[in-house]
N, C-alpha and C positions, 0 to 999 in steps of 0.2 A: 462716759464716752466708750464705745466699743473699740476692739483692737484695730479695726480698719481705720477709724477716725484717728486713733492714737498714732498710727504709723504716718498718716498724712501730716498730722500736727508736728511730729518729730522731724519729718522732712522739711517742713516750713521753718522750724526753729534752726535747723542746721544751715539752711539756705540763707536766712537772714543773718546769722552769725558770720558765715563765710563772706557774704557780700559786704557786710560791715567792716570786717578786717581788711578786705581788699581796697575798699574806697578810702579808708583811713590811711593805709600804706601809700596810696597815690595822692592823698591830699585833695581829693575831689568832693568829699562829703564826710559825714560822721556816721557812727553807728546809730545815733538817734535819728538822723535823716532817713536811713534805710528802714528803721522801725516805723517811721511815719509813712513812708511809701508803702511798706508791707501791709499796714492797716487797711489800705484801699486796694492794693494790687492782689493780695491773697484772696479776699472774698470775691473779687471780680474773677480771679482765676478759677475758683470753685464753681461759680455761676457759669462761666464760659465752658468749663469742662463738662458740666452737667447738661447744658444746652446742646453741646455737640453730641453727646451720647443719646439724648432724647430724640433729637432731630434725625440722627442716622439710624436709630432703631425705633422709629415711631410706632411700629406695629405692636410693640410691647406696652405702649402707654396710651394708645388711642382710645381704649375702653377702660383704662384705669388711671385717670388723671391724678389721683392721690399719690400714686407711686412716683410721680415726677420728682417730688421733694425728698424721697427716701434715699438720700445720698449715702447714708451709713450702710446701705445694703450693697454698695458698690455701683459702678457705672459712671466713671469720670473719663472723658475723652481728652487726652493730653493736648491735642491740637487746639481745641477750644479754650482750654485753660491757659496755654502759653500765649495764644493770640490776645484774648481779652485781658489777661493779667499783665502782659507786656504793654499793651496800649494804655491801660489805666495807670500802670506804674510810671511810664514815661510822661504821661500828662501831669501826674502829681509832682514828679521830679522837676519838670519844666515850670510848674506853678511855684515851686520853692526856689527857682532860679539856679538850679543845679545843672551840671554838665551831663545831659541826658545820655549821650552816646558813650561817655566814659563809664557811667554807671551801668549801662547795658553790657559793656565789656566785663566789668567786675562781677556782674550777675550770672554770666554764662556758665562758668563752672558750678555755681551754686544751684542752678536749675538741674544740672545733671545729678548732683549729690542728693537733692530733694527727691528726685525720681528714684534713685537707688534705694533710698530708705522707704519711700512711700509704697513701692511695689510689694513690700512685704505684707501690706494690708490685703493683697489678693490671696496670699497664703492663708491668712486667718479666715478669709471668706471662702476658701476653697473654690476659687474661680479663675478663669482665664488660663487654665492648664492646656497643655498641648496634646499631640497625638500619643497613642499608646506606645509604650516602649518598655524594654526590660533592662535598660542601662542601670549601672550600679547606683546612680543618683536619681533614679526615677521617683516620681511623686506618688504617694498612696493617699487616696482621699476616702471619705466616708462612703459606706455602701449606698446610701440614698443618692449622693452626688454621682457616684459611678453609674448606677442604674439609670438616672435621669439623663446622663450623657450617652446612653445607649450601649454600655459595655457591661460585661459580667463582673460581679463583685470580685475584687482581688486584682483587677487590672491596674497597672501603674502607668503614669503618664510623664511626658516631658514637662519639667517644672519651668515653664516659660517665664513666670514671674522672676525666678532665680536668674535665668539667663539675662533678662533685662536689667535686673538689679546689679549684677556683676558688670554688665556692659556699661551701664551708666556710671558706676564707680570708676571704671577704667577711663571712660570718656572724660570725667572730671579731671583725672590726673593728666590726660593728654592735653586738655585745654589749659591747664596751669603751666605745662611745659611749653606749649605753643606760645602762650602769652608772654613767657619769659624769653624765648629764643627767637621768635619770628616777629619782625616789625610789621605791625598792623595798625591801621588807623582806628580811632575810637569807634566802637560798635561792631567792627567786622568780626571779632571773635564769636559773636552770637551766631554768625553764619557757619563758622567752623563747628559750633555745637549742633546746629540744626542739620548740617550735612552729615555729621558723624552719627547723630541719633537716628536719622531717617534710614541710613544704610542698615544699621543694626535692627531697627524696627521692621523693616521690610522682610528680613529673613525670619525674625521671630514670629511675625504675624502669619507667615506661611505655615508655621507649626501649630498654630492655635486651631481648636475645633469648636469653639463657641459659635453661636449663630452670628452671621454677618452677611451683609449684602455683597454679592459677587458681580463683577462686571468683567467680561473678557477673560474669565478664568482666575482673576485675582480678587482678593478681598478689598472692600472699599478703602480700608486703612493702608493697604499696600499702594493703591493709586495715589492716595494723599501723600504717602511717603515719597513716591516718585516725583510728584509735583513739587513738594517742598525741597527735596534734594536738588532738583533741577534749578529752582530759583536760587537756592543757597550757593550752588556751584557757580551760577552766573555772577553773583556778587563777588565771590572769591576770585574768579578769573578777572573781573574788572579791577579788583584790588591789586592783583599781580601785575596787570598791565599798567596801572597807575604807578606802582612802585618802580617798575622797569623804566618808565618815562621820566620819573623824578630822580633816578640815580644819575650822578655826574658822569659824563663820558670821560674815561681815563685819558683818551687821546687829546682831550681839550684842557687837561690839567697840566700846567707848566711846572717843571721841577723847580725846587727852591734855587734862587739865584738868577733865574731867567726873568727878564723883564720884557714886557711887550710894548 
């Protein structure tokens, strides 16, 4: 297994471990249940991530069909991975008679930590770096990669993989705090994750210089981020309205001793 695959695998292991700990703490499932779900959800996520990448960058594969399966060379789209992985994972959880939305809540921070670890695979592959910069933390890559990107040897770049890795680690911590401090119905924490991630991804995507389809001056993944963010905020607004309606009206609560 090369370094890219190793980092993806380590991210998966961390996510399964964290989800298992959280479901056991809540009494909604066991670590073995999460392992069983992961056996189906993880491969589905990889397939979904690869399909998203291939479809959105079809020009690279239209004459090289054999490259479609070369996942180890990079090229996994997070949107496809989350979508198909979540759908399959929820289907398996439902098949086992588990509380699907509660498990989704437990998995939300785990998704972020998996991404934080998995992004380091891009460093090993020297890919998905950003614009040229001379900042102290700038990334230096090989001469071949620098020249193929259209820059003179010695140019350094924004380490966008590092920005996303650190951002996802922070997002994981925020999700754990929100889950503890904010009353949310089962499953809604996932939309906090998707809203937070898409904000971060929108700006990081704007720094990247790898080839991508552009529409209206934005990269395709920026438009996807905007769409997912809008949907996520819609669900969270709905949740806030539900919580507000469900709160007891203090004016209707009689003090102790008063009888009606």
